[in-house]
N, CA, C and O of each residue as an XYZ file, in Angstrom:
308
protein
N      38.241      4.605      8.741
C      36.921      4.314      8.251
C      36.488      2.941      8.755
O      37.276      1.996      8.751
N      35.238      2.835      9.185
C      34.682      1.576      9.595
C      33.739      1.041      8.526
O      33.096      1.805      7.806
N      33.670     -0.265      8.438
C      32.753     -0.905      7.506
C      32.013     -1.972      8.285
O      32.636     -2.854      8.877
N      30.676     -1.901      8.293
C      29.825     -2.843      9.019
C      28.967     -3.574      7.990
O      28.320     -2.962      7.141
N      28.984     -4.918      8.095
C      28.187     -5.710      7.160
C      27.880     -7.079      7.757
O      28.540     -7.512      8.702
N      26.893     -7.751      7.210
C      26.520     -9.075      7.653
C      27.248    -10.133      6.847
O      27.539     -9.955      5.665
N      27.535    -11.238      7.517
C      28.285    -12.331      6.885
C      27.618    -13.646      7.291
O      27.264    -13.841      8.453
N      27.455    -14.528      6.334
C      26.796    -15.797      6.561
C      25.366    -15.491      7.090
O      24.727    -14.555      6.609
N      24.885    -16.242      8.035
C      23.553    -15.946      8.605
C      23.655    -15.648     10.097
O      22.641    -15.591     10.792
N      24.896    -15.457     10.597
C      24.994    -15.320     12.036
C      26.091    -14.363     12.525
O      26.351    -14.317     13.727
N      26.735    -13.606     11.644
C      27.826    -12.740     12.070
C      27.671    -11.320     11.511
O      27.379    -11.132     10.330
N      27.870    -10.342     12.372
C      27.992     -8.957     11.940
C      29.489     -8.664     11.982
O      30.127     -8.819     13.023
N      30.043     -8.243     10.856
C      31.467     -7.966     10.740
C      31.684     -6.442     10.862
O      30.898     -5.650     10.342
N      32.768     -6.050     11.559
C      33.153     -4.659     11.667
C      34.630     -4.564     11.269
O      35.515     -4.997     12.007
N      34.876     -3.987     10.086
C      36.239     -3.794      9.603
C      36.720     -2.391      9.947
O      35.983     -1.415      9.803
N      37.968     -2.304     10.404
C      38.589     -1.004     10.680
C      38.388     -0.471     12.089
O      38.740      0.676     12.368
N      37.826     -1.287     12.989
C      37.605     -0.827     14.371
C      38.806     -1.129     15.232
O      39.546     -2.075     14.962
N      39.007     -0.342     16.259
C      40.060     -0.580     17.218
C      39.640     -1.637     18.254
O      40.490     -2.180     18.959
N      38.359     -1.925     18.346
C      37.842     -2.930     19.265
C      38.415     -4.286     18.861
O      38.388     -4.616     17.675
N      38.926     -5.078     19.783
C      39.600     -6.302     19.460
C      38.722     -7.370     18.794
O      39.229     -8.173     18.011
N      37.439     -7.394     19.086
C      36.540     -8.380     18.491
C      35.905     -7.739     17.262
O      35.141     -6.782     17.388
N      36.214     -8.258     16.071
C      35.701     -7.630     14.846
C      34.477     -8.311     14.278
O      34.046     -7.990     13.171
N      33.903     -9.264     15.032
C      32.651     -9.855     14.599
C      31.777    -10.161     15.816
O      32.259    -10.488     16.900
N      30.472    -10.038     15.583
C      29.508    -10.214     16.642
C      28.512    -11.276     16.223
O      27.892    -11.158     15.166
N      28.348    -12.303     17.025
C      27.372    -13.343     16.736
C      25.959    -12.815     16.932
O      25.660    -12.143     17.919
N      25.098    -13.135     15.971
C      23.729    -12.616     16.064
C      22.729    -13.639     15.518
O      21.714    -13.249     14.941
N      22.989    -14.911     15.684
C      22.088    -15.921     15.183
C      20.695    -15.756     15.808
O      20.548    -15.801     17.029
N      19.706    -15.569     14.984
C      18.287    -15.442     15.372
C      18.026    -14.292     16.332
O      17.093    -14.368     17.132
N      18.821    -13.228     16.278
C      18.568    -12.038     17.072
C      19.189    -10.832     16.387
O      20.151    -10.961     15.629
N      18.636     -9.669     16.658
C      19.175     -8.417     16.143
C      20.286     -7.949     17.078
O      20.337     -8.343     18.243
N      21.176     -7.102     16.554
C      22.305     -6.584     17.318
C      22.258     -5.064     17.257
O      22.049     -4.485     16.190
N      22.451     -4.424     18.393
C      22.551     -2.954     18.464
C      24.016     -2.615     18.726
O      24.627     -3.151     19.650
N      24.579     -1.719     17.904
C      25.979     -1.328     18.056
C      26.015      0.179     18.297
O      25.395      0.955     17.569
N      26.755      0.577     19.335
C      26.959      1.983     19.645
C      28.406      2.351     19.378
O      29.323      1.671     19.836
N      28.607      3.433     18.633
C      29.941      3.883     18.274
C      30.346      5.078     19.124
O      29.488      5.758     19.689
N      31.649      5.339     19.219
C      32.140      6.392     20.097
C      31.721      7.791     19.682
O      31.752      8.703     20.509
N      31.322      7.998     18.410
C      30.869      9.309     17.982
C      29.403      9.560     18.310
O      28.878     10.636     18.023
N      28.736      8.571     18.913
C      27.325      8.697     19.272
C      26.385      7.982     18.306
O      25.186      7.896     18.575
N      26.885      7.479     17.218
C      26.059      6.734     16.273
C      25.595      5.426     16.883
O      26.357      4.743     17.566
N      24.326      5.079     16.631
C      23.785      3.795     17.063
C      23.098      3.161     15.873
O      22.269      3.785     15.210
N      23.455      1.898     15.607
C      22.822      1.149     14.518
C      22.221     -0.144     15.044
O      22.606     -0.629     16.107
N      21.289     -0.690     14.304
C      20.712     -1.983     14.600
C      20.879     -2.827     13.345
O      20.612     -2.362     12.236
N      21.322     -4.074     13.522
C      21.627     -4.965     12.438
C      20.889     -6.274     12.638
O      20.823     -6.773     13.761
N      20.323     -6.853     11.561
C      19.613     -8.113     11.688
C      19.565     -8.894     10.393
O      19.885     -8.380      9.321
N      19.162    -10.140     10.512
C      19.082    -11.090      9.403
C      17.774    -11.849      9.467
O      17.682    -12.947      8.919
N      16.789    -11.321     10.097
C      15.567    -12.057     10.432
C      14.485    -11.974      9.376
O      13.359    -11.588      9.689
N      14.791    -12.323      8.130
C      13.756    -12.352      7.113
C      13.606    -13.791      6.653
O      14.468    -14.306      5.942
N      12.530    -14.443      7.048
C      12.369    -15.868      6.708
C      12.470    -16.108      5.199
O      11.912    -15.361      4.395
N      13.190    -17.161      4.840
C      13.367    -17.602      3.453
C      14.101    -16.644      2.544
O      14.103    -16.843      1.329
N      14.731    -15.602      3.091
C      15.518    -14.676      2.287
C      16.901    -14.507      2.894
O      17.034    -14.392      4.112
N      17.912    -14.491      2.075
C      19.288    -14.286      2.534
C      19.621    -12.802      2.481
O      20.483    -12.385      1.707
N      18.943    -12.001      3.300
C      19.089    -10.551      3.236
C      19.345    -10.001      4.637
O      18.590    -10.271      5.571
N      20.424     -9.224      4.768
C      20.712     -8.499      5.979
C      20.087     -7.112      5.923
O      19.821     -6.596      4.838
N      19.857     -6.519      7.051
C      19.406     -5.105      7.099
C      20.202     -4.380      8.171
O      20.589     -4.958      9.186
N      20.434     -3.098      7.917
C      21.119     -2.227      8.865
C      20.309     -0.927      8.925
O      20.010     -0.310      7.902
N      19.969     -0.538     10.141
C      19.189      0.696     10.323
C      19.959      1.621     11.279
O      20.359      1.214     12.370
N      20.156      2.875     10.842
C      20.756      3.884     11.728
C      19.660      4.401     12.633
O      18.680      4.981     12.164
N      19.823      4.192     13.946
C      18.821      4.636     14.921
C      19.159      5.995     15.488
O      18.266      6.729     15.912
N      20.459      6.351     15.504
C      20.887      7.648     16.008
C      22.146      8.054     15.233
O      23.125      7.310     15.189
N      22.106      9.244     14.623
C      23.254      9.751     13.893
C      24.216     10.448     14.862
O      23.820     11.297     15.660
N      25.480     10.062     14.765
C      26.522     10.698     15.586
C      27.213     11.802     14.806
O      26.650     12.349     13.857
N      28.426     12.128     15.205
C      29.139     13.255     14.600
C      29.962     12.859     13.377
O      30.364     13.728     12.603
N      30.219     11.570     13.186
C      31.048     11.138     12.051
C      30.224     11.156     10.750
O      29.005     10.982     10.769
N      30.919     11.370      9.626
C      30.269     11.250      8.314
C      29.899      9.798      8.089
O      30.638      8.893      8.474
N      28.749      9.579      7.462
C      28.248      8.214      7.254
C      27.830      8.046      5.797
O      27.299      8.964      5.173
N      28.076      6.877      5.286
C      27.592      6.499      3.973
C      27.052      5.078      4.084
O      27.719      4.200      4.632
N      25.860      4.851      3.572
C      25.314      3.521      3.561
C      25.194      3.071      2.116
O      24.606      3.767      1.287
N      25.754      1.904      1.816
C      25.696      1.339      0.490
C      24.829      0.091      0.583
O      25.097     -0.807      1.381
N      23.795      0.046     -0.234
C      22.918     -1.139     -0.221
C      23.356     -2.105     -1.303
O      23.681     -1.710     -2.423
N      23.356     -3.350     -0.952
C      23.726     -4.404     -1.897
C      22.526     -5.331     -2.073
O      21.991     -5.867     -1.103
N      22.124     -5.506     -3.298
C      20.947     -6.334     -3.578
C      21.355     -7.732     -4.072
O      20.488     -8.558     -4.359
N      22.652     -8.001     -4.171
C      23.146     -9.290     -4.631
C      23.577    -10.122     -3.445
O      24.610     -9.841     -2.836
N      22.807    -11.141     -3.103
C      23.097    -11.923     -1.908
C      24.393    -12.741     -2.030
O      24.882    -13.275     -1.034
N      24.945    -12.840     -3.238
C      26.203    -13.560     -3.434
C      27.423    -12.629     -3.464
O      28.549    -13.107     -3.604
N      27.227    -11.337     -3.338
C      28.333    -10.373     -3.408
C      29.189    -10.485     -2.173
O      28.694    -10.832     -1.100
N      30.480    -10.191     -2.311
C      31.383    -10.161     -1.179
C      31.632     -8.722     -0.845
O      31.914     -7.922     -1.737
N      31.532     -8.354      0.460
C      31.672     -6.948      0.846
C      32.972     -6.366      0.513
O      33.211     -5.190      0.788
């Protein structure tokens, strides 16, 4: 199982991946991630004055997916 989430204001974290780099820098830019099952997501933090990340599924692949929304900016994933 993979877990994708934002951390701080500049890192997208990917837990459970075989890819050696488990975080992607994204300061002041959105990040597009493509997974081996065909899933494509876009992740960003570009909401002025709000500490809120967003993740959007742009293409559904073959793997089962669950998205959990967190409304508490102080919560730990």
